[in-house]
PyMOL Python script that loads the backbone (N, CA, C, O; Angstrom):
from pymol import cmd

cmd.read_pdbstr("""\
ATOM      1  N   MET A   1       4.549 -56.556  86.075  1.00  0.00           N
ATOM      2  CA  MET A   1       3.742 -56.734  84.891  1.00  0.00           C
ATOM      3  C   MET A   1       2.299 -56.947  85.333  1.00  0.00           C
ATOM      4  O   MET A   1       2.047 -57.646  86.314  1.00  0.00           O
ATOM      5  N   SER A   2       1.365 -56.357  84.625  1.00  0.00           N
ATOM      6  CA  SER A   2      -0.039 -56.485  84.992  1.00  0.00           C
ATOM      7  C   SER A   2      -0.652 -57.744  84.382  1.00  0.00           C
ATOM      8  O   SER A   2      -0.078 -58.367  83.489  1.00  0.00           O
ATOM      9  N   ASP A   3      -1.826 -58.098  84.884  1.00  0.00           N
ATOM     10  CA  ASP A   3      -2.554 -59.248  84.343  1.00  0.00           C
ATOM     11  C   ASP A   3      -3.020 -58.961  82.931  1.00  0.00           C
ATOM     12  O   ASP A   3      -3.269 -57.811  82.569  1.00  0.00           O
ATOM     13  N   LEU A   4      -3.138 -60.021  82.129  1.00  0.00           N
ATOM     14  CA  LEU A   4      -3.623 -59.877  80.758  1.00  0.00           C
ATOM     15  C   LEU A   4      -5.144 -59.832  80.756  1.00  0.00           C
ATOM     16  O   LEU A   4      -5.798 -60.589  81.472  1.00  0.00           O
ATOM     17  N   SER A   5      -5.697 -58.942  79.948  1.00  0.00           N
ATOM     18  CA  SER A   5      -7.139 -58.921  79.745  1.00  0.00           C
ATOM     19  C   SER A   5      -7.425 -58.300  78.393  1.00  0.00           C
ATOM     20  O   SER A   5      -6.607 -57.548  77.864  1.00  0.00           O
ATOM     21  N   SER A   6      -8.572 -58.607  77.840  1.00  0.00           N
ATOM     22  CA  SER A   6      -8.911 -58.059  76.522  1.00  0.00           C
ATOM     23  C   SER A   6      -9.189 -56.569  76.596  1.00  0.00           C
ATOM     24  O   SER A   6      -9.061 -55.873  75.589  1.00  0.00           O
ATOM     25  N   SER A   7      -9.569 -56.060  77.768  1.00  0.00           N
ATOM     26  CA  SER A   7      -9.860 -54.629  77.880  1.00  0.00           C
ATOM     27  C   SER A   7      -8.598 -53.799  78.123  1.00  0.00           C
ATOM     28  O   SER A   7      -8.628 -52.580  77.955  1.00  0.00           O
ATOM     29  N   ASP A   8      -7.513 -54.424  78.508  1.00  0.00           N
ATOM     30  CA  ASP A   8      -6.256 -53.712  78.768  1.00  0.00           C
ATOM     31  C   ASP A   8      -5.109 -54.574  78.271  1.00  0.00           C
ATOM     32  O   ASP A   8      -4.434 -55.217  79.075  1.00  0.00           O
ATOM     33  N   PRO A   9      -4.869 -54.603  76.951  1.00  0.00           N
ATOM     34  CA  PRO A   9      -3.823 -55.474  76.394  1.00  0.00           C
ATOM     35  C   PRO A   9      -2.448 -55.170  76.974  1.00  0.00           C
ATOM     36  O   PRO A   9      -2.151 -54.037  77.351  1.00  0.00           O
ATOM     37  N   ASN A  10      -1.636 -56.180  77.036  1.00  0.00           N
ATOM     38  CA  ASN A  10      -0.297 -56.060  77.591  1.00  0.00           C
ATOM     39  C   ASN A  10       0.674 -55.652  76.482  1.00  0.00           C
ATOM     40  O   ASN A  10       0.810 -56.371  75.492  1.00  0.00           O
ATOM     41  N   PRO A  11       1.357 -54.497  76.635  1.00  0.00           N
ATOM     42  CA  PRO A  11       2.253 -54.046  75.574  1.00  0.00           C
ATOM     43  C   PRO A  11       3.403 -55.005  75.287  1.00  0.00           C
ATOM     44  O   PRO A  11       3.854 -55.101  74.146  1.00  0.00           O
ATOM     45  N   GLU A  12       3.880 -55.710  76.296  1.00  0.00           N
ATOM     46  CA  GLU A  12       4.988 -56.647  76.068  1.00  0.00           C
ATOM     47  C   GLU A  12       4.549 -57.802  75.183  1.00  0.00           C
ATOM     48  O   GLU A  12       5.283 -58.208  74.282  1.00  0.00           O
ATOM     49  N   VAL A  13       3.365 -58.331  75.431  1.00  0.00           N
ATOM     50  CA  VAL A  13       2.849 -59.437  74.619  1.00  0.00           C
ATOM     51  C   VAL A  13       2.609 -58.965  73.187  1.00  0.00           C
ATOM     52  O   VAL A  13       2.951 -59.665  72.234  1.00  0.00           O
ATOM     53  N   LEU A  14       2.023 -57.783  73.038  1.00  0.00           N
ATOM     54  CA  LEU A  14       1.790 -57.240  71.697  1.00  0.00           C
ATOM     55  C   LEU A  14       3.106 -57.010  70.960  1.00  0.00           C
ATOM     56  O   LEU A  14       3.191 -57.246  69.755  1.00  0.00           O
ATOM     57  N   ASP A  15       4.123 -56.554  71.671  1.00  0.00           N
ATOM     58  CA  ASP A  15       5.443 -56.346  71.078  1.00  0.00           C
ATOM     59  C   ASP A  15       5.986 -57.664  70.531  1.00  0.00           C
ATOM     60  O   ASP A  15       6.447 -57.726  69.391  1.00  0.00           O
ATOM     61  N   HIS A  16       5.932 -58.711  71.341  1.00  0.00           N
ATOM     62  CA  HIS A  16       6.447 -60.014  70.902  1.00  0.00           C
ATOM     63  C   HIS A  16       5.617 -60.589  69.755  1.00  0.00           C
ATOM     64  O   HIS A  16       6.163 -61.206  68.840  1.00  0.00           O
ATOM     65  N   LEU A  17       4.304 -60.388  69.805  1.00  0.00           N
ATOM     66  CA  LEU A  17       3.455 -60.855  68.706  1.00  0.00           C
ATOM     67  C   LEU A  17       3.849 -60.150  67.407  1.00  0.00           C
ATOM     68  O   LEU A  17       3.898 -60.777  66.348  1.00  0.00           O
ATOM     69  N   GLY A  18       4.127 -58.864  67.488  1.00  0.00           N
ATOM     70  CA  GLY A  18       4.603 -58.139  66.323  1.00  0.00           C
ATOM     71  C   GLY A  18       5.899 -58.721  65.793  1.00  0.00           C
ATOM     72  O   GLY A  18       6.079 -58.853  64.583  1.00  0.00           O
ATOM     73  N   ASP A  19       6.807 -59.072  66.703  1.00  0.00           N
ATOM     74  CA  ASP A  19       8.077 -59.684  66.284  1.00  0.00           C
ATOM     75  C   ASP A  19       7.834 -60.989  65.520  1.00  0.00           C
ATOM     76  O   ASP A  19       8.470 -61.255  64.500  1.00  0.00           O
ATOM     77  N   ILE A  20       6.917 -61.780  66.026  1.00  0.00           N
ATOM     78  CA  ILE A  20       6.607 -63.063  65.369  1.00  0.00           C
ATOM     79  C   ILE A  20       6.048 -62.816  63.977  1.00  0.00           C
ATOM     80  O   ILE A  20       6.469 -63.447  63.008  1.00  0.00           O
ATOM     81  N   TYR A  21       5.095 -61.889  63.884  1.00  0.00           N
ATOM     82  CA  TYR A  21       4.531 -61.570  62.568  1.00  0.00           C
ATOM     83  C   TYR A  21       5.627 -61.103  61.613  1.00  0.00           C
ATOM     84  O   TYR A  21       5.633 -61.491  60.444  1.00  0.00           O
ATOM     85  N   TRP A  22       6.549 -60.280  62.094  1.00  0.00           N
ATOM     86  CA  TRP A  22       7.619 -59.787  61.216  1.00  0.00           C
ATOM     87  C   TRP A  22       8.442 -60.950  60.670  1.00  0.00           C
ATOM     88  O   TRP A  22       8.737 -61.007  59.477  1.00  0.00           O
ATOM     89  N   ARG A  23       8.808 -61.878  61.556  1.00  0.00           N
ATOM     90  CA  ARG A  23       9.623 -63.027  61.126  1.00  0.00           C
ATOM     91  C   ARG A  23       8.868 -63.927  60.155  1.00  0.00           C
ATOM     92  O   ARG A  23       9.485 -64.660  59.383  1.00  0.00           O
ATOM     93  N   LEU A  24       7.536 -63.878  60.189  1.00  0.00           N
ATOM     94  CA  LEU A  24       6.713 -64.654  59.255  1.00  0.00           C
ATOM     95  C   LEU A  24       6.418 -63.875  57.971  1.00  0.00           C
ATOM     96  O   LEU A  24       5.577 -64.283  57.169  1.00  0.00           O
ATOM     97  N   ASN A  25       7.123 -62.745  57.781  1.00  0.00           N
ATOM     98  CA  ASN A  25       6.932 -61.869  56.623  1.00  0.00           C
ATOM     99  C   ASN A  25       5.525 -61.291  56.540  1.00  0.00           C
ATOM    100  O   ASN A  25       5.019 -61.022  55.450  1.00  0.00           O
ATOM    101  N   ARG A  26       4.899 -61.104  57.695  1.00  0.00           N
ATOM    102  CA  ARG A  26       3.594 -60.438  57.780  1.00  0.00           C
ATOM    103  C   ARG A  26       3.845 -59.043  58.355  1.00  0.00           C
ATOM    104  O   ARG A  26       3.400 -58.726  59.458  1.00  0.00           O
ATOM    105  N   HIS A  27       4.551 -58.229  57.609  1.00  0.00           N
ATOM    106  CA  HIS A  27       5.046 -56.942  58.096  1.00  0.00           C
ATOM    107  C   HIS A  27       3.927 -55.977  58.468  1.00  0.00           C
ATOM    108  O   HIS A  27       4.043 -55.270  59.469  1.00  0.00           O
ATOM    109  N   ASP A  28       2.855 -55.928  57.697  1.00  0.00           N
ATOM    110  CA  ASP A  28       1.750 -55.029  58.044  1.00  0.00           C
ATOM    111  C   ASP A  28       1.113 -55.439  59.361  1.00  0.00           C
ATOM    112  O   ASP A  28       0.804 -54.584  60.192  1.00  0.00           O
ATOM    113  N   ASP A  29       0.911 -56.743  59.565  1.00  0.00           N
ATOM    114  CA  ASP A  29       0.349 -57.231  60.826  1.00  0.00           C
ATOM    115  C   ASP A  29       1.283 -56.919  61.996  1.00  0.00           C
ATOM    116  O   ASP A  29       0.826 -56.583  63.089  1.00  0.00           O
ATOM    117  N   ALA A  30       2.574 -57.031  61.764  1.00  0.00           N
ATOM    118  CA  ALA A  30       3.549 -56.730  62.813  1.00  0.00           C
ATOM    119  C   ALA A  30       3.422 -55.280  63.253  1.00  0.00           C
ATOM    120  O   ALA A  30       3.397 -54.984  64.447  1.00  0.00           O
ATOM    121  N   LYS A  31       3.344 -54.387  62.292  1.00  0.00           N
ATOM    122  CA  LYS A  31       3.259 -52.961  62.635  1.00  0.00           C
ATOM    123  C   LYS A  31       1.955 -52.632  63.349  1.00  0.00           C
ATOM    124  O   LYS A  31       1.930 -51.752  64.208  1.00  0.00           O
ATOM    125  N   VAL A  32       0.876 -53.321  63.009  1.00  0.00           N
ATOM    126  CA  VAL A  32      -0.393 -53.126  63.717  1.00  0.00           C
ATOM    127  C   VAL A  32      -0.213 -53.490  65.188  1.00  0.00           C
ATOM    128  O   VAL A  32      -0.664 -52.753  66.064  1.00  0.00           O
ATOM    129  N   GLN A  33       0.436 -54.614  65.470  1.00  0.00           N
ATOM    130  CA  GLN A  33       0.630 -55.045  66.854  1.00  0.00           C
ATOM    131  C   GLN A  33       1.558 -54.089  67.615  1.00  0.00           C
ATOM    132  O   GLN A  33       1.312 -53.770  68.777  1.00  0.00           O
ATOM    133  N   TRP A  34       2.614 -53.643  66.954  1.00  0.00           N
ATOM    134  CA  TRP A  34       3.527 -52.707  67.611  1.00  0.00           C
ATOM    135  C   TRP A  34       2.826 -51.391  67.918  1.00  0.00           C
ATOM    136  O   TRP A  34       3.066 -50.796  68.968  1.00  0.00           O
ATOM    137  N   ARG A  35       1.962 -50.928  67.016  1.00  0.00           N
ATOM    138  CA  ARG A  35       1.205 -49.694  67.290  1.00  0.00           C
ATOM    139  C   ARG A  35       0.240 -49.894  68.449  1.00  0.00           C
ATOM    140  O   ARG A  35       0.083 -49.006  69.287  1.00  0.00           O
ATOM    141  N   LYS A  36      -0.410 -51.056  68.504  1.00  0.00           N
ATOM    142  CA  LYS A  36      -1.297 -51.361  69.642  1.00  0.00           C
ATOM    143  C   LYS A  36      -0.496 -51.352  70.940  1.00  0.00           C
ATOM    144  O   LYS A  36      -0.963 -50.843  71.959  1.00  0.00           O
ATOM    145  N   ALA A  37       0.700 -51.912  70.902  1.00  0.00           N
ATOM    146  CA  ALA A  37       1.548 -51.911  72.098  1.00  0.00           C
ATOM    147  C   ALA A  37       1.855 -50.484  72.528  1.00  0.00           C
ATOM    148  O   ALA A  37       1.815 -50.177  73.719  1.00  0.00           O
ATOM    149  N   LEU A  38       2.158 -49.613  71.577  1.00  0.00           N
ATOM    150  CA  LEU A  38       2.424 -48.207  71.897  1.00  0.00           C
ATOM    151  C   LEU A  38       1.200 -47.535  72.504  1.00  0.00           C
ATOM    152  O   LEU A  38       1.329 -46.695  73.395  1.00  0.00           O
ATOM    153  N   ASP A  39       0.016 -47.899  72.029  1.00  0.00           N
ATOM    154  CA  ASP A  39      -1.227 -47.313  72.536  1.00  0.00           C
ATOM    155  C   ASP A  39      -1.517 -47.725  73.977  1.00  0.00           C
ATOM    156  O   ASP A  39      -2.345 -47.104  74.644  1.00  0.00           O
ATOM    157  N   ASN A  40      -0.843 -48.767  74.458  1.00  0.00           N
ATOM    158  CA  ASN A  40      -1.121 -49.300  75.790  1.00  0.00           C
ATOM    159  C   ASN A  40      -0.046 -48.962  76.812  1.00  0.00           C
ATOM    160  O   ASN A  40       0.220 -49.740  77.729  1.00  0.00           O
ATOM    161  N   ARG A  41       0.566 -47.801  76.648  1.00  0.00           N
ATOM    162  CA  ARG A  41       1.456 -47.201  77.634  1.00  0.00           C
ATOM    163  C   ARG A  41       2.597 -48.102  78.109  1.00  0.00           C
ATOM    164  O   ARG A  41       2.687 -48.396  79.300  1.00  0.00           O
ATOM    165  N   PRO A  42       3.468 -48.544  77.198  1.00  0.00           N
ATOM    166  CA  PRO A  42       4.618 -49.340  77.642  1.00  0.00           C
ATOM    167  C   PRO A  42       5.616 -48.451  78.388  1.00  0.00           C
ATOM    168  O   PRO A  42       5.588 -47.227  78.256  1.00  0.00           O
ATOM    169  N   GLU A  43       6.493 -49.077  79.169  1.00  0.00           N
ATOM    170  CA  GLU A  43       7.536 -48.319  79.863  1.00  0.00           C
ATOM    171  C   GLU A  43       8.457 -47.677  78.821  1.00  0.00           C
ATOM    172  O   GLU A  43       8.474 -48.093  77.663  1.00  0.00           O
ATOM    173  N   THR A  44       9.205 -46.682  79.228  1.00  0.00           N
ATOM    174  CA  THR A  44       9.998 -45.870  78.300  1.00  0.00           C
ATOM    175  C   THR A  44      10.947 -46.665  77.411  1.00  0.00           C
ATOM    176  O   THR A  44      10.937 -46.444  76.200  1.00  0.00           O
ATOM    177  N   PRO A  45      11.776 -47.590  77.941  1.00  0.00           N
ATOM    178  CA  PRO A  45      12.681 -48.316  77.028  1.00  0.00           C
ATOM    179  C   PRO A  45      11.920 -49.083  75.944  1.00  0.00           C
ATOM    180  O   PRO A  45      12.322 -49.073  74.780  1.00  0.00           O
ATOM    181  N   ARG A  46      10.831 -49.743  76.318  1.00  0.00           N
ATOM    182  CA  ARG A  46      10.046 -50.504  75.334  1.00  0.00           C
ATOM    183  C   ARG A  46       9.387 -49.541  74.350  1.00  0.00           C
ATOM    184  O   ARG A  46       9.306 -49.846  73.160  1.00  0.00           O
ATOM    185  N   ARG A  47       8.919 -48.398  74.814  1.00  0.00           N
ATOM    186  CA  ARG A  47       8.302 -47.406  73.925  1.00  0.00           C
ATOM    187  C   ARG A  47       9.284 -46.991  72.834  1.00  0.00           C
ATOM    188  O   ARG A  47       8.915 -46.920  71.662  1.00  0.00           O
ATOM    189  N   GLN A  48      10.514 -46.722  73.207  1.00  0.00           N
ATOM    190  CA  GLN A  48      11.527 -46.324  72.225  1.00  0.00           C
ATOM    191  C   GLN A  48      11.798 -47.439  71.221  1.00  0.00           C
ATOM    192  O   GLN A  48      11.934 -47.183  70.024  1.00  0.00           O
ATOM    193  N   GLN A  49      11.876 -48.671  71.705  1.00  0.00           N
ATOM    194  CA  GLN A  49      12.108 -49.810  70.813  1.00  0.00           C
ATOM    195  C   GLN A  49      10.927 -49.999  69.859  1.00  0.00           C
ATOM    196  O   GLN A  49      11.116 -50.284  68.677  1.00  0.00           O
ATOM    197  N   LEU A  50       9.711 -49.839  70.379  1.00  0.00           N
ATOM    198  CA  LEU A  50       8.523 -49.996  69.543  1.00  0.00           C
ATOM    199  C   LEU A  50       8.458 -48.923  68.459  1.00  0.00           C
ATOM    200  O   LEU A  50       8.092 -49.211  67.319  1.00  0.00           O
ATOM    201  N   MET A  51       8.807 -47.710  68.805  1.00  0.00           N
ATOM    202  CA  MET A  51       8.799 -46.634  67.815  1.00  0.00           C
ATOM    203  C   MET A  51       9.786 -46.943  66.690  1.00  0.00           C
ATOM    204  O   MET A  51       9.497 -46.690  65.521  1.00  0.00           O
ATOM    205  N   ALA A  52      10.948 -47.488  67.042  1.00  0.00           N
ATOM    206  CA  ALA A  52      11.938 -47.862  66.024  1.00  0.00           C
ATOM    207  C   ALA A  52      11.415 -49.015  65.168  1.00  0.00           C
ATOM    208  O   ALA A  52      11.637 -49.029  63.958  1.00  0.00           O
ATOM    209  N   LYS A  53      10.725 -49.981  65.777  1.00  0.00           N
ATOM    210  CA  LYS A  53      10.186 -51.111  65.021  1.00  0.00           C
ATOM    211  C   LYS A  53       9.110 -50.655  64.041  1.00  0.00           C
ATOM    212  O   LYS A  53       9.063 -51.121  62.902  1.00  0.00           O
ATOM    213  N   VAL A  54       8.242 -49.739  64.487  1.00  0.00           N
ATOM    214  CA  VAL A  54       7.198 -49.234  63.591  1.00  0.00           C
ATOM    215  C   VAL A  54       7.840 -48.519  62.404  1.00  0.00           C
ATOM    216  O   VAL A  54       7.371 -48.645  61.272  1.00  0.00           O
ATOM    217  N   ALA A  55       8.905 -47.774  62.662  1.00  0.00           N
ATOM    218  CA  ALA A  55       9.561 -47.008  61.598  1.00  0.00           C
ATOM    219  C   ALA A  55      10.389 -47.876  60.655  1.00  0.00           C
ATOM    220  O   ALA A  55      10.406 -47.643  59.447  1.00  0.00           O
ATOM    221  N   HIS A  56      11.085 -48.892  61.216  1.00  0.00           N
ATOM    222  CA  HIS A  56      12.063 -49.632  60.412  1.00  0.00           C
ATOM    223  C   HIS A  56      11.887 -51.146  60.419  1.00  0.00           C
ATOM    224  O   HIS A  56      12.604 -51.843  59.700  1.00  0.00           O
ATOM    225  N   GLY A  57      10.959 -51.673  61.206  1.00  0.00           N
ATOM    226  CA  GLY A  57      10.825 -53.124  61.340  1.00  0.00           C
ATOM    227  C   GLY A  57      11.964 -53.690  62.166  1.00  0.00           C
ATOM    228  O   GLY A  57      12.714 -52.943  62.794  1.00  0.00           O
ATOM    229  N   LEU A  58      12.092 -54.999  62.166  1.00  0.00           N
ATOM    230  CA  LEU A  58      13.212 -55.636  62.865  1.00  0.00           C
ATOM    231  C   LEU A  58      14.451 -55.507  61.989  1.00  0.00           C
ATOM    232  O   LEU A  58      14.413 -55.801  60.795  1.00  0.00           O
ATOM    233  N   THR A  59      15.526 -55.075  62.581  1.00  0.00           N
ATOM    234  CA  THR A  59      16.750 -54.849  61.805  1.00  0.00           C
ATOM    235  C   THR A  59      17.830 -55.870  62.117  1.00  0.00           C
ATOM    236  O   THR A  59      18.899 -55.845  61.506  1.00  0.00           O
ATOM    237  N   THR A  60      17.571 -56.761  63.051  1.00  0.00           N
ATOM    238  CA  THR A  60      18.541 -57.805  63.382  1.00  0.00           C
ATOM    239  C   THR A  60      18.129 -59.104  62.690  1.00  0.00           C
ATOM    240  O   THR A  60      16.944 -59.325  62.439  1.00  0.00           O
ATOM    241  N   PRO A  61      19.095 -59.958  62.383  1.00  0.00           N
ATOM    242  CA  PRO A  61      18.731 -61.228  61.739  1.00  0.00           C
ATOM    243  C   PRO A  61      17.943 -62.131  62.687  1.00  0.00           C
ATOM    244  O   PRO A  61      18.061 -62.035  63.908  1.00  0.00           O
ATOM    245  N   ALA A  62      17.154 -62.992  62.101  1.00  0.00           N
ATOM    246  CA  ALA A  62      16.400 -63.958  62.902  1.00  0.00           C
ATOM    247  C   ALA A  62      17.365 -64.896  63.611  1.00  0.00           C
ATOM    248  O   ALA A  62      18.444 -65.181  63.092  1.00  0.00           O
ATOM    249  N   PRO A  63      16.988 -65.382  64.796  1.00  0.00           N
ATOM    250  CA  PRO A  63      17.852 -66.342  65.480  1.00  0.00           C
ATOM    251  C   PRO A  63      18.030 -67.607  64.646  1.00  0.00           C
ATOM    252  O   PRO A  63      17.149 -67.978  63.870  1.00  0.00           O
ATOM    253  N   ALA A  64      19.155 -68.251  64.809  1.00  0.00           N
ATOM    254  CA  ALA A  64      19.431 -69.495  64.082  1.00  0.00           C
ATOM    255  C   ALA A  64      18.507 -70.596  64.586  1.00  0.00           C
ATOM    256  O   ALA A  64      18.186 -70.666  65.772  1.00  0.00           O
ATOM    257  N   HIS A  65      18.087 -71.451  63.664  1.00  0.00           N
ATOM    258  CA  HIS A  65      17.272 -72.602  64.057  1.00  0.00           C
ATOM    259  C   HIS A  65      18.160 -73.615  64.772  1.00  0.00           C
ATOM    260  O   HIS A  65      19.279 -73.900  64.345  1.00  0.00           O
ATOM    261  N   ARG A  66      17.637 -74.146  65.862  1.00  0.00           N
ATOM    262  CA  ARG A  66      18.377 -75.169  66.596  1.00  0.00           C
ATOM    263  C   ARG A  66      17.529 -76.425  66.686  1.00  0.00           C
ATOM    264  O   ARG A  66      16.301 -76.360  66.749  1.00  0.00           O
ATOM    265  N   ALA A  67      18.190 -77.547  66.691  1.00  0.00           N
ATOM    266  CA  ALA A  67      17.471 -78.815  66.833  1.00  0.00           C
ATOM    267  C   ALA A  67      16.874 -78.905  68.237  1.00  0.00           C
ATOM    268  O   ALA A  67      17.452 -78.418  69.209  1.00  0.00           O
ATOM    269  N   LEU A  68      15.712 -79.534  68.318  1.00  0.00           N
ATOM    270  CA  LEU A  68      15.094 -79.724  69.631  1.00  0.00           C
ATOM    271  C   LEU A  68      15.897 -80.742  70.428  1.00  0.00           C
ATOM    272  O   LEU A  68      16.426 -81.698  69.861  1.00  0.00           O
ATOM    273  N   PRO A  69      15.991 -80.542  71.743  1.00  0.00           N
ATOM    274  CA  PRO A  69      16.727 -81.514  72.551  1.00  0.00           C
ATOM    275  C   PRO A  69      15.954 -82.828  72.655  1.00  0.00           C
ATOM    276  O   PRO A  69      14.725 -82.846  72.575  1.00  0.00           O
ATOM    277  N   GLN A  70      16.680 -83.910  72.832  1.00  0.00           N
ATOM    278  CA  GLN A  70      16.058 -85.214  73.049  1.00  0.00           C
ATOM    279  C   GLN A  70      15.726 -85.344  74.532  1.00  0.00           C
ATOM    280  O   GLN A  70      16.579 -85.113  75.389  1.00  0.00           O
ATOM    281  N   VAL A  71      14.497 -85.710  74.823  1.00  0.00           N
ATOM    282  CA  VAL A  71      14.050 -85.857  76.208  1.00  0.00           C
ATOM    283  C   VAL A  71      13.508 -87.267  76.377  1.00  0.00           C
ATOM    284  O   VAL A  71      12.657 -87.709  75.605  1.00  0.00           O
ATOM    285  N   ASN A  72      13.996 -87.962  77.373  1.00  0.00           N
ATOM    286  CA  ASN A  72      13.511 -89.307  77.670  1.00  0.00           C
ATOM    287  C   ASN A  72      12.766 -89.271  78.995  1.00  0.00           C
ATOM    288  O   ASN A  72      13.318 -88.882  80.024  1.00  0.00           O
ATOM    289  N   LEU A  73      11.510 -89.681  78.954  1.00  0.00           N
ATOM    290  CA  LEU A  73      10.684 -89.698  80.152  1.00  0.00           C
ATOM    291  C   LEU A  73      10.393 -91.140  80.530  1.00  0.00           C
ATOM    292  O   LEU A  73      10.263 -91.998  79.657  1.00  0.00           O
ATOM    293  N   PRO A  74      10.290 -91.413  81.822  1.00  0.00           N
ATOM    294  CA  PRO A  74       9.917 -92.771  82.231  1.00  0.00           C
ATOM    295  C   PRO A  74       8.486 -93.071  81.787  1.00  0.00           C
ATOM    296  O   PRO A  74       7.685 -92.163  81.567  1.00  0.00           O
ATOM    297  N   GLN A  75       8.182 -94.374  81.660  1.00  0.00           N
ATOM    298  CA  GLN A  75       6.838 -94.774  81.229  1.00  0.00           C
ATOM    299  C   GLN A  75       5.778 -94.309  82.220  1.00  0.00           C
ATOM    300  O   GLN A  75       4.719 -93.823  81.823  1.00  0.00           O
ATOM    301  N   ALA A  76       6.065 -94.459  83.504  1.00  0.00           N
ATOM    302  CA  ALA A  76       5.122 -94.046  84.549  1.00  0.00           C
ATOM    303  C   ALA A  76       5.881 -93.960  85.861  1.00  0.00           C
ATOM    304  O   ALA A  76       6.911 -94.614  86.025  1.00  0.00           O
ATOM    305  N   PRO A  77       5.383 -93.160  86.800  1.00  0.00           N
ATOM    306  CA  PRO A  77       6.056 -93.105  88.102  1.00  0.00           C
ATOM    307  C   PRO A  77       5.978 -94.451  88.819  1.00  0.00           C
ATOM    308  O   PRO A  77       4.983 -95.167  88.709  1.00  0.00           O
ATOM    309  N   ALA A  78       7.031 -94.785  89.549  1.00  0.00           N
ATOM    310  CA  ALA A  78       7.050 -96.051  90.274  1.00  0.00           C
ATOM    311  C   ALA A  78       6.027 -96.053  91.398  1.00  0.00           C
ATOM    312  O   ALA A  78       5.415 -97.082  91.684  1.00  0.00           O
ATOM    313  N   GLU A  79       5.840 -94.907  92.034  1.00  0.00           N
ATOM    314  CA  GLU A  79       4.865 -94.771  93.122  1.00  0.00           C
ATOM    315  C   GLU A  79       4.167 -93.437  92.974  1.00  0.00           C
ATOM    316  O   GLU A  79       4.681 -92.513  92.344  1.00  0.00           O
ATOM    317  N   ARG A  80       2.993 -93.352  93.561  1.00  0.00           N
ATOM    318  CA  ARG A  80       2.209 -92.121  93.463  1.00  0.00           C
ATOM    319  C   ARG A  80       3.005 -90.916  93.946  1.00  0.00           C
ATOM    320  O   ARG A  80       2.885 -89.844  93.353  1.00  0.00           O
ATOM    321  N   GLY A  81       3.792 -91.041  94.967  1.00  0.00           N
ATOM    322  CA  GLY A  81       4.550 -89.934  95.520  1.00  0.00           C
ATOM    323  C   GLY A  81       5.675 -89.471  94.614  1.00  0.00           C
ATOM    324  O   GLY A  81       6.274 -88.428  94.877  1.00  0.00           O
ATOM    325  N   ASN A  82       5.983 -90.205  93.559  1.00  0.00           N
ATOM    326  CA  ASN A  82       7.067 -89.849  92.639  1.00  0.00           C
ATOM    327  C   ASN A  82       6.600 -88.950  91.494  1.00  0.00           C
ATOM    328  O   ASN A  82       7.396 -88.601  90.623  1.00  0.00           O
ATOM    329  N   THR A  83       5.323 -88.572  91.485  1.00  0.00           N
ATOM    330  CA  THR A  83       4.825 -87.755  90.377  1.00  0.00           C
ATOM    331  C   THR A  83       5.243 -86.326  90.493  1.00  0.00           C
ATOM    332  O   THR A  83       4.902 -85.511  89.636  1.00  0.00           O
TER     333      THR A  83
END
""", "prot")
cmd.dss("prot")
cmd.show_as("cartoon", "prot")
cmd.util.cbc("prot")
cmd.orient("prot")
């Protein structure tokens, strides 16, 4: 994967951004991002998926919402070397 830059957008990032917009019911914005991804020479499998998304949108259901896990962190490290 190449580095991200504004002069050479990353098709994978644009693809995922389109997915997010679609799930937020911003379908026109999603298709704009997917088209931008296509314009930036994605690899063949992603190109085929993007073409299908532009034509039909996302056709699979959204993932189920899951509760966030509980995480317990210590107040502070016991010693500097424990960080």
